[in-house]
N, C-alpha and C positions, 0 to 999 in steps of 0.2 A: 579520419575516415573520409576519403574523397567522394565516395558515393553515399547515398542515403543508407543508413544502417537498417538492417532488419530489426523488427521489434518482436520480442517474445512476451506474450500477455497471458497470465494465468487467470483462471476463472473467466475465460473468454467466450463462453457459450451464451451468456445473457447479461443484461444489466450494464454495469459500469465497464466490465471487461469487453463486452461486445461493442459498446460505443467507442471505447478507445481503439478497438480494431478498425472500426469504420473510419474514424478520424485520421488515424495514421495511414490507412490505405489511401485515403483521398489526398494525403500529403506525398504519396508516392513511395511509401515504405513497404517492402515485403514483410510478411507476417509469419509468425509461428504461434498458433492458437493452442492453448493448453486448457483442457477441462475434461470432465468425465463424460459429458453428453456429446457424443460424436454427431448425432443427427442434427442437433442445433448448430454445431460448428460447421458442418458440411453445408447447411442451408445458408449460413452467413457467408462462408467462404465462396460459395458458388456465385452469390450475388455480387460480392465485392470484386471477385476476379473479372466478372463481366463488366462491371461499372468502372473499374479503375485500372485493370490490366496488371495489377501487382501479383506476385507469386505468393501463395499462401499454403503453408504446411499445417496439417491437422495432427495434433499430438494428444491422443487420448491418455489421460493420467488421473488417478486418484492420488492427490499429493499427500494424503494421510497414510498411504501404503509405501513402505520403504523402497520396494523395487521400482515403483513408478516414479517416486521422487528422485531416485538415483539416475534414472534414464533422463529426466529433465536436467538434472545437474550436469550430466555428461554432455548433453546438447549445448548447454551454456558454456561449458569449458572448451568444447572442441570446435564449435561453429563460429568461425571468425566473422561471418557476415552479421551476426547478432550484436548490435551495439547499444540496444536499449532494452531494459527489462522492466516490465510493469508488473509489480507484485500486487495483484489485485485479489487473488483467491482468498476467501474468508467465509466465516459463517457466524451464526449467533444461536443461542439457545434461550428458551423462555424460562421464567420463574426466577425466584430469588436464590441467593447462594445456598440457603438452607434447604431449598427444594430441588436444586439441580443435582443430577447424578454425577458422581466424581469421574466416572469414565467419560461421560459427555464433556465435562469440563476439561479433562485431559486432552481429548481430541480437539476441542476448541483451541486450546493453547498451542497444540501442535500445528494446526492449520494456520492460525492467525499470527503466530509468532515464530515458532521453530522453522517452519517452511521458508519464511522470508529470510531468516539468517542463512539457511543452507543455500538457497538460490542466489542470494547476494554474494555469498562466499564463493560460489562456483564461477560467477562471471567477473567479479571485481579484479582479480589478479590480471586477467587478460585485458580488461579495459584500462587498468592502471599502466600496464606495459605499453599499450597503444597511445596512452595520453589523451583518450577521448572516450565518449560514451556517457550513458545515463542510467540511473536506477530510480524508478518511481515507486514509492511505497504508499499504499492506500491505508491511512490511519483513520481516525474519527475524532470529532469533537468530544465524544463520550470519554475519550482518554484523558480529558481535562476536567471531567465532571464526576467525581466519586459520589456526589449527592444524587446522581441519576438513578442509582440502584442497580446498574448492570455491572456488577463488580468484576467478574472474571473477564467478560468481553471488554469492558473498559480498560482493565489492566493490560490486556493484550494490545489494545490500541495505544495506550500510553507507552508501552514497550516499542511499538513501531515508530512512534514519534522520536523517542530517545535514540533508537537505532539509526534512524535517518539522520538525525542531527550529528551523532557521533561519526557516522560514515562520511557525512559532508565535510567534517573537519579533517578526517584522515585522507579521503580520496580527492577532495576538491583541489588541493595543491598538485595533485597528479593528473589533473585534467578531467576528472570524472565528476559529473553533476549528479547530485542526489537530491530528490524532492520528496517531501512528505506532503500528502494531500489529506486534508481533514474535512470530510463531508459532515453535515448534520443529517437530519432525516431526509432520505432520498428514496424515490419510488423504485425499489428493487425487490427481488424475491427473498432477500434476507429476512424481511419481516415475516414471511411465511414460516421460516425456520424457527423464529422466536414465538410463533403462535399469535401474531398481532395482525389485525386487519388495517393495513396502511390507509385504506380509504376512510377510516374513522378519525384520522389524524389531520391536524392543520399544519400549515407552513411546511409542506413536503416539497422538496426540490425535485424537478424532473431530471432524469439521468443525463439527457443531452445538455441541459444547462450546466450541470455539475462538471461534466467532462470538458465542455468548451471553456469554462472558467479555469479549470485545472490546467488546460493546455496554454492558456494565456500566461499563467504562472510559470509553466514549463518554459515557454519561449523567453520569458523575462529572467529565467534562471533563479526564481525564488527558492530558498531552501524549505520554506513552509508555506503552503497555499491553503487558505481557508475560504472556500467560495462563499459560504453563507455569512461571513463576517463583513459587515458593511464599513465599520470603522476600524481600519487597519491599525490605527494608533493604539487601540486596546491590546492587540497582540504585541505590538512593539513595547508597550508599557509592561506587560507581563513578562516578556522575555528580557527586557531591560532590568526589571526587578530581580529576576533570577541571576543575571550576570552580576548585579551589584552586590549580592551577598557572597559571591564566591570567595572574595578576599577575606571575609570574616570567618571562614572555616578553619584557617590555618593557625590554630591556637593549641598550645600544649596543655593548658589548664581549662577545666570546665568553666562555663559561664557562671557569674556570681550567683545567679538565681538557683543554681544547682549545688551550691557549696554548703548549704545548711539544710537539715531535715525539716519536713513540714511540721 
């Protein structure tokens, strides 16, 4: 892509998505903002158009609705200007697994996981054919911490990490960069959805700090960016341990410890 590609950002009306919009606009990228709240997007777009001069399209969509999701997929498939997808839209719900309503959990999985698959699937063939482009998926450190107690939310974020790593292996050789970003506690409205007062929490990262760090990882073409992790060797060790056991899985016989009853 000889010109700066346009960037489509989901969940772009506030928080992480809105900050990505601002940062990419200041880099000279045109934007397509996707969210439910048109008023917020219009306010953001008006300011960024005036301050940066980039072109910004507003795309109202509830990505849990099949028709809205299909319209965004079509835009990603058909608009050759869009070369970067930021899969940021997501939500959380409060309570434990036993307390959560199954319909709420199903919607959570749809927005946090299924939507990302569908949007990535919509844009990936075009990017691969062009040999250029990027997909940024917002995961979470919670996806690495089952002990945290946010079982379904954490499972969706573990899925996003795996999806990103798998896509990186498939699409990287075709020229498409895929990044997973893993925030920890960040000052966004998602805490309101979970019924948590973020102001009562410690060690909460500001959104601007998170996105700026994630963009450093983006520029460095990191496959996994974890802004709150100060010792990068810890992630390298974890990922290295995972890779080290791969060769041990290819056995026709069960391990010795499973060959006799308790």
